[in-house]
Biopython code that builds the backbone (N, CA, C, O; Angstrom):
import numpy as np
from Bio.PDB.StructureBuilder import StructureBuilder

atoms = [
    (1, "MET", "N", (91.573, -8.934, 67.448)),
    (1, "MET", "CA", (90.484, -9.732, 67.958)),
    (1, "MET", "C", (90.374, -9.509, 69.465)),
    (1, "MET", "O", (91.370, -9.546, 70.187)),
    (2, "VAL", "N", (89.156, -9.279, 69.918)),
    (2, "VAL", "CA", (88.907, -9.040, 71.349)),
    (2, "VAL", "C", (88.444, -10.348, 71.971)),
    (2, "VAL", "O", (87.490, -10.976, 71.514)),
    (3, "VAL", "N", (89.142, -10.735, 73.016)),
    (3, "VAL", "CA", (88.777, -11.964, 73.725)),
    (3, "VAL", "C", (88.165, -11.554, 75.059)),
    (3, "VAL", "O", (88.803, -10.883, 75.871)),
    (4, "GLY", "N", (86.927, -11.966, 75.270)),
    (4, "GLY", "CA", (86.245, -11.620, 76.515)),
    (4, "GLY", "C", (86.062, -12.846, 77.384)),
    (4, "GLY", "O", (86.210, -13.984, 76.936)),
    (5, "ARG", "N", (85.742, -12.590, 78.613)),
    (5, "ARG", "CA", (85.513, -13.671, 79.556)),
    (5, "ARG", "C", (84.028, -13.723, 79.863)),
    (5, "ARG", "O", (83.356, -12.696, 79.948)),
    (6, "THR", "N", (83.538, -14.921, 80.023)),
    (6, "THR", "CA", (82.122, -15.073, 80.316)),
    (6, "THR", "C", (81.931, -15.229, 81.821)),
    (6, "THR", "O", (82.891, -15.320, 82.587)),
    (7, "LEU", "N", (80.677, -15.257, 82.212)),
    (7, "LEU", "CA", (80.348, -15.457, 83.632)),
    (7, "LEU", "C", (80.824, -16.817, 84.107)),
    (7, "LEU", "O", (81.231, -16.967, 85.259)),
    (8, "TRP", "N", (80.776, -17.810, 83.229)),
    (8, "TRP", "CA", (81.178, -19.158, 83.618)),
    (8, "TRP", "C", (82.673, -19.234, 83.922)),
    (8, "TRP", "O", (83.095, -20.060, 84.731)),
    (9, "ASP", "N", (83.471, -18.389, 83.288)),
    (9, "ASP", "CA", (84.902, -18.359, 83.609)),
    (9, "ASP", "C", (85.114, -17.928, 85.051)),
    (9, "ASP", "O", (85.959, -18.488, 85.749)),
    (10, "PHE", "N", (84.360, -16.944, 85.498)),
    (10, "PHE", "CA", (84.476, -16.479, 86.876)),
    (10, "PHE", "C", (83.945, -17.523, 87.856)),
    (10, "PHE", "O", (84.479, -17.660, 88.956)),
    (11, "VAL", "N", (82.909, -18.255, 87.474)),
    (11, "VAL", "CA", (82.367, -19.320, 88.331)),
    (11, "VAL", "C", (83.398, -20.426, 88.505)),
    (11, "VAL", "O", (83.611, -20.912, 89.616)),
    (12, "VAL", "N", (84.032, -20.817, 87.420)),
    (12, "VAL", "CA", (85.052, -21.866, 87.490)),
    (12, "VAL", "C", (86.216, -21.413, 88.355)),
    (12, "VAL", "O", (86.728, -22.193, 89.158)),
    (13, "GLU", "N", (86.642, -20.163, 88.202)),
    (13, "GLU", "CA", (87.736, -19.648, 89.025)),
    (13, "GLU", "C", (87.346, -19.598, 90.492)),
    (13, "GLU", "O", (88.177, -19.872, 91.358)),
    (14, "ALA", "N", (86.108, -19.257, 90.785)),
    (14, "ALA", "CA", (85.681, -19.196, 92.185)),
    (14, "ALA", "C", (85.702, -20.568, 92.827)),
    (14, "ALA", "O", (86.072, -20.701, 93.993)),
    (15, "PHE", "N", (85.307, -21.599, 92.074)),
    (15, "PHE", "CA", (85.322, -22.947, 92.637)),
    (15, "PHE", "C", (86.731, -23.528, 92.708)),
    (15, "PHE", "O", (86.981, -24.451, 93.484)),
    (16, "GLU", "N", (87.645, -23.004, 91.913)),
    (16, "GLU", "CA", (89.037, -23.464, 91.970)),
    (16, "GLU", "C", (89.808, -22.793, 93.103)),
    (16, "GLU", "O", (90.854, -23.295, 93.514)),
    (17, "THR", "N", (89.314, -21.674, 93.611)),
    (17, "THR", "CA", (89.945, -21.014, 94.746)),
    (17, "THR", "C", (89.751, -21.903, 95.974)),
    (17, "THR", "O", (88.626, -22.317, 96.250)),
    (18, "PRO", "N", (90.818, -22.207, 96.720)),
    (18, "PRO", "CA", (90.725, -23.209, 97.790)),
    (18, "PRO", "C", (89.647, -22.950, 98.839)),
    (18, "PRO", "O", (88.880, -23.863, 99.144)),
    (19, "GLY", "N", (89.558, -21.765, 99.395)),
    (19, "GLY", "CA", (88.610, -21.531, 100.475)),
    (19, "GLY", "C", (87.235, -21.103, 100.004)),
    (19, "GLY", "O", (86.241, -21.344, 100.689)),
    (20, "LEU", "N", (87.167, -20.477, 98.854)),
    (20, "LEU", "CA", (85.915, -19.907, 98.387)),
    (20, "LEU", "C", (84.961, -20.942, 97.828)),
    (20, "LEU", "O", (83.746, -20.765, 97.923)),
    (21, "GLY", "N", (85.468, -22.009, 97.251)),
    (21, "GLY", "CA", (84.621, -23.036, 96.666)),
    (21, "GLY", "C", (83.738, -23.713, 97.709)),
    (21, "GLY", "O", (82.562, -23.976, 97.458)),
    (22, "ILE", "N", (84.306, -23.992, 98.876)),
    (22, "ILE", "CA", (83.550, -24.666, 99.937)),
    (22, "ILE", "C", (82.466, -23.728, 100.475)),
    (22, "ILE", "O", (81.354, -24.168, 100.766)),
    (23, "ILE", "N", (82.783, -22.450, 100.605)),
    (23, "ILE", "CA", (81.794, -21.498, 101.094)),
    (23, "ILE", "C", (80.640, -21.346, 100.113)),
    (23, "ILE", "O", (79.480, -21.296, 100.522)),
    (24, "LEU", "N", (80.953, -21.272, 98.815)),
    (24, "LEU", "CA", (79.899, -21.165, 97.807)),
    (24, "LEU", "C", (79.026, -22.405, 97.772)),
    (24, "LEU", "O", (77.811, -22.303, 97.602)),
    (25, "LEU", "N", (79.630, -23.573, 97.931)),
    (25, "LEU", "CA", (78.852, -24.809, 97.965)),
    (25, "LEU", "C", (77.951, -24.861, 99.182)),
    (25, "LEU", "O", (76.809, -25.309, 99.081)),
    (26, "ALA", "N", (78.438, -24.411, 100.334)),
    (26, "ALA", "CA", (77.623, -24.369, 101.540)),
    (26, "ALA", "C", (76.457, -23.380, 101.384)),
    (26, "ALA", "O", (75.349, -23.663, 101.840)),
    (27, "LEU", "N", (76.690, -22.247, 100.756)),
    (27, "LEU", "CA", (75.621, -21.276, 100.521)),
    (27, "LEU", "C", (74.573, -21.810, 99.556)),
    (27, "LEU", "O", (73.381, -21.553, 99.726)),
    (28, "LEU", "N", (75.010, -22.547, 98.550)),
    (28, "LEU", "CA", (74.074, -23.155, 97.604)),
    (28, "LEU", "C", (73.196, -24.200, 98.302)),
    (28, "LEU", "O", (71.992, -24.261, 98.051)),
    (29, "ILE", "N", (73.778, -25.004, 99.159)),
    (29, "ILE", "CA", (73.005, -26.018, 99.889)),
    (29, "ILE", "C", (72.031, -25.340, 100.853)),
    (29, "ILE", "O", (70.888, -25.780, 100.974)),
    (30, "LEU", "N", (72.456, -24.286, 101.534)),
    (30, "LEU", "CA", (71.570, -23.560, 102.444)),
    (30, "LEU", "C", (70.405, -22.912, 101.692)),
    (30, "LEU", "O", (69.278, -22.898, 102.187)),
    (31, "PHE", "N", (70.673, -22.380, 100.501)),
    (31, "PHE", "CA", (69.617, -21.792, 99.688)),
    (31, "PHE", "C", (68.603, -22.856, 99.256)),
    (31, "PHE", "O", (67.397, -22.605, 99.276)),
    (32, "GLU", "N", (69.079, -24.026, 98.871)),
    (32, "GLU", "CA", (68.175, -25.101, 98.462)),
    (32, "GLU", "C", (67.320, -25.584, 99.616)),
    (32, "GLU", "O", (66.128, -25.830, 99.434)),
    (33, "ILE", "N", (67.893, -25.724, 100.792)),
    (33, "ILE", "CA", (67.124, -26.140, 101.971)),
    (33, "ILE", "C", (66.064, -25.107, 102.321)),
    (33, "ILE", "O", (64.937, -25.468, 102.660)),
    (34, "THR", "N", (66.413, -23.817, 102.242)),
    (34, "THR", "CA", (65.454, -22.760, 102.518)),
    (34, "THR", "C", (64.315, -22.779, 101.509)),
    (34, "THR", "O", (63.156, -22.607, 101.887)),
    (35, "LEU", "N", (64.619, -22.982, 100.259)),
    (35, "LEU", "CA", (63.595, -23.056, 99.221)),
    (35, "LEU", "C", (62.675, -24.244, 99.446)),
    (35, "LEU", "O", (61.461, -24.122, 99.281)),
    (36, "ILE", "N", (63.225, -25.381, 99.817)),
    (36, "ILE", "CA", (62.404, -26.573, 100.083)),
    (36, "ILE", "C", (61.481, -26.330, 101.280)),
    (36, "ILE", "O", (60.315, -26.721, 101.246)),
    (37, "LEU", "N", (61.990, -25.689, 102.336)),
    (37, "LEU", "CA", (61.155, -25.409, 103.504)),
    (37, "LEU", "C", (60.016, -24.448, 103.178)),
    (37, "LEU", "O", (58.894, -24.637, 103.646)),
    (38, "ILE", "N", (60.293, -23.430, 102.387)),
    (38, "ILE", "CA", (59.252, -22.477, 101.983)),
    (38, "ILE", "C", (58.183, -23.178, 101.164)),
    (38, "ILE", "O", (56.991, -22.947, 101.366)),
    (39, "LEU", "N", (58.604, -24.036, 100.237)),
    (39, "LEU", "CA", (57.639, -24.757, 99.418)),
    (39, "LEU", "C", (56.817, -25.745, 100.242)),
    (39, "LEU", "O", (55.625, -25.911, 99.984)),
    (40, "LEU", "N", (57.426, -26.398, 101.221)),
    (40, "LEU", "CA", (56.669, -27.295, 102.106)),
    (40, "LEU", "C", (55.654, -26.547, 102.955)),
    (40, "LEU", "O", (54.528, -27.012, 103.130)),
    (41, "LEU", "N", (56.039, -25.399, 103.481)),
    (41, "LEU", "CA", (55.114, -24.594, 104.276)),
    (41, "LEU", "C", (53.962, -24.065, 103.409)),
    (41, "LEU", "O", (52.826, -23.974, 103.874)),
    (42, "ALA", "N", (54.252, -23.722, 102.173)),
    (42, "ALA", "CA", (53.201, -23.257, 101.267)),
    (42, "ALA", "C", (52.271, -24.402, 100.894)),
    (42, "ALA", "O", (51.061, -24.210, 100.771)),
    (43, "HIS", "N", (52.828, -25.582, 100.715)),
    (43, "HIS", "CA", (52.008, -26.753, 100.363)),
    (43, "HIS", "C", (51.065, -27.135, 101.513)),
    (43, "HIS", "O", (49.940, -27.574, 101.275)),
    (44, "ASN", "N", (51.522, -26.970, 102.742)),
    (44, "ASN", "CA", (50.714, -27.326, 103.906)),
    (44, "ASN", "C", (49.731, -26.228, 104.291)),
    (44, "ASN", "O", (48.917, -26.434, 105.191)),
    (45, "GLY", "N", (49.778, -25.092, 103.653)),
    (45, "GLY", "CA", (48.824, -24.024, 103.924)),
    (45, "GLY", "C", (49.267, -23.048, 104.995)),
    (45, "GLY", "O", (48.489, -22.176, 105.385)),
    (46, "LEU", "N", (50.491, -23.167, 105.483)),
    (46, "LEU", "CA", (50.974, -22.237, 106.496)),
    (46, "LEU", "C", (51.474, -20.933, 105.888)),
    (46, "LEU", "O", (51.518, -19.909, 106.570)),
    (47, "LEU", "N", (51.847, -20.959, 104.628)),
    (47, "LEU", "CA", (52.268, -19.778, 103.890)),
    (47, "LEU", "C", (51.483, -19.678, 102.598)),
    (47, "LEU", "O", (51.139, -20.687, 101.983)),
    (48, "ASP", "N", (51.202, -18.442, 102.194)),
    (48, "ASP", "CA", (50.581, -18.196, 100.890)),
    (48, "ASP", "C", (51.609, -17.515, 100.007)),
    (48, "ASP", "O", (52.265, -16.564, 100.432)),
    (49, "LEU", "N", (51.750, -17.988, 98.800)),
    (49, "LEU", "CA", (52.625, -17.360, 97.826)),
    (49, "LEU", "C", (51.788, -16.463, 96.937)),
    (49, "LEU", "O", (50.836, -16.931, 96.313)),
    (50, "LYS", "N", (52.118, -15.208, 96.867)),
    (50, "LYS", "CA", (51.399, -14.243, 96.032)),
    (50, "LYS", "C", (52.296, -13.803, 94.888)),
    (50, "LYS", "O", (53.370, -13.243, 95.107)),
    (51, "PHE", "N", (51.848, -14.060, 93.672)),
    (51, "PHE", "CA", (52.593, -13.648, 92.494)),
    (51, "PHE", "C", (51.991, -12.367, 91.953)),
    (51, "PHE", "O", (50.772, -12.241, 91.839)),
    (52, "SER", "N", (52.855, -11.414, 91.617)),
    (52, "SER", "CA", (52.388, -10.170, 91.045)),
    (52, "SER", "C", (53.454, -9.643, 90.073)),
    (52, "SER", "O", (54.500, -10.264, 89.885)),
    (53, "TYR", "N", (53.172, -8.509, 89.473)),
    (53, "TYR", "CA", (54.139, -7.920, 88.559)),
    (53, "TYR", "C", (55.397, -7.448, 89.291)),
    (53, "TYR", "O", (56.478, -7.385, 88.705)),
    (54, "GLY", "N", (55.248, -7.119, 90.562)),
    (54, "GLY", "CA", (56.387, -6.631, 91.333)),
    (54, "GLY", "C", (57.283, -7.745, 91.846)),
    (54, "GLY", "O", (58.394, -7.474, 92.300)),
    (55, "GLY", "N", (56.834, -8.982, 91.785)),
    (55, "GLY", "CA", (57.667, -10.074, 92.269)),
    (55, "GLY", "C", (56.845, -11.110, 93.008)),
    (55, "GLY", "O", (55.672, -11.325, 92.704)),
    (56, "LEU", "N", (57.455, -11.731, 93.953)),
    (56, "LEU", "CA", (56.865, -12.813, 94.707)),
    (56, "LEU", "C", (56.706, -12.378, 96.158)),
    (56, "LEU", "O", (57.622, -11.803, 96.745)),
    (57, "GLY", "N", (55.554, -12.652, 96.724)),
    (57, "GLY", "CA", (55.312, -12.295, 98.128)),
    (57, "GLY", "C", (54.940, -13.499, 98.950)),
    (57, "GLY", "O", (54.250, -14.400, 98.474)),
    (58, "LEU", "N", (55.393, -13.517, 100.180)),
    (58, "LEU", "CA", (55.050, -14.570, 101.117)),
    (58, "LEU", "C", (54.125, -13.973, 102.179)),
    (58, "LEU", "O", (54.445, -12.950, 102.784)),
    (59, "GLU", "N", (53.001, -14.605, 102.394)),
    (59, "GLU", "CA", (52.069, -14.134, 103.408)),
    (59, "GLU", "C", (51.694, -15.288, 104.316)),
    (59, "GLU", "O", (51.769, -16.451, 103.919)),
    (60, "LEU", "N", (51.297, -14.969, 105.515)),
    (60, "LEU", "CA", (50.839, -15.966, 106.455)),
    (60, "LEU", "C", (49.548, -16.572, 105.944)),
    (60, "LEU", "O", (48.637, -15.837, 105.564)),
    (61, "GLY", "N", (49.445, -17.889, 105.925)),
    (61, "GLY", "CA", (48.262, -18.559, 105.408)),
    (61, "GLY", "C", (47.068, -18.422, 106.327)),
    (61, "GLY", "O", (47.207, -17.992, 107.472)),
    (62, "GLN", "N", (45.902, -18.783, 105.834)),
    (62, "GLN", "CA", (44.657, -18.674, 106.622)),
    (62, "GLN", "C", (44.716, -19.584, 107.846)),
    (62, "GLN", "O", (44.308, -19.185, 108.936)),
    (63, "PHE", "N", (45.217, -20.794, 107.672)),
    (63, "PHE", "CA", (45.287, -21.731, 108.780)),
    (63, "PHE", "C", (46.227, -21.242, 109.870)),
    (63, "PHE", "O", (45.907, -21.338, 111.055)),
    (64, "ALA", "N", (47.384, -20.718, 109.482)),
    (64, "ALA", "CA", (48.351, -20.223, 110.443)),
    (64, "ALA", "C", (47.853, -18.940, 111.114)),
    (64, "ALA", "O", (48.165, -18.689, 112.278)),
    (65, "ALA", "N", (47.084, -18.131, 110.388)),
    (65, "ALA", "CA", (46.560, -16.897, 110.960)),
    (65, "ALA", "C", (45.545, -17.208, 112.069)),
    (65, "ALA", "O", (45.440, -16.450, 113.034)),
    (66, "GLN", "N", (44.810, -18.295, 111.946)),
    (66, "GLN", "CA", (43.847, -18.666, 112.963)),
    (66, "GLN", "C", (44.507, -19.193, 114.216)),
    (66, "GLN", "O", (43.918, -19.131, 115.295)),
    (67, "LEU", "N", (45.700, -19.704, 114.101)),
    (67, "LEU", "CA", (46.431, -20.227, 115.272)),
    (67, "LEU", "C", (46.946, -19.125, 116.166)),
    (67, "LEU", "O", (47.137, -19.334, 117.364)),
    (68, "ILE", "N", (47.173, -17.954, 115.604)),
    (68, "ILE", "CA", (47.760, -16.847, 116.377)),
    (68, "ILE", "C", (46.688, -16.141, 117.186)),
    (68, "ILE", "O", (46.984, -15.183, 117.901)),
]
sb = StructureBuilder()
sb.init_structure("model")
sb.init_model(0)
sb.init_chain("A")
sb.init_seg("    ")
for serial, (resi, resn, name, xyz) in enumerate(atoms, 1):
    if name == "N":
        sb.init_residue(resn, " ", resi, " ")
    sb.init_atom(name, np.array(xyz, "f"), 0.0, 1.0, " ", f" {name:<3s}", serial, name[0])
structure = sb.get_structure()
């Protein structure tokens, strides 16, 4: 019988490592704050989100382009 490890096993091990867990938690919080800021800027019209087959694009919004 072959016993394999899943991705969640590595995630649990990373959080159990004394120094690495805190760094990963800090990176997760930083990512969430960045995502919230991007969404707030898009909601206010300062950024435009462009969806395409190639991915997601961020462009300067019409209102912000007039300020420059």
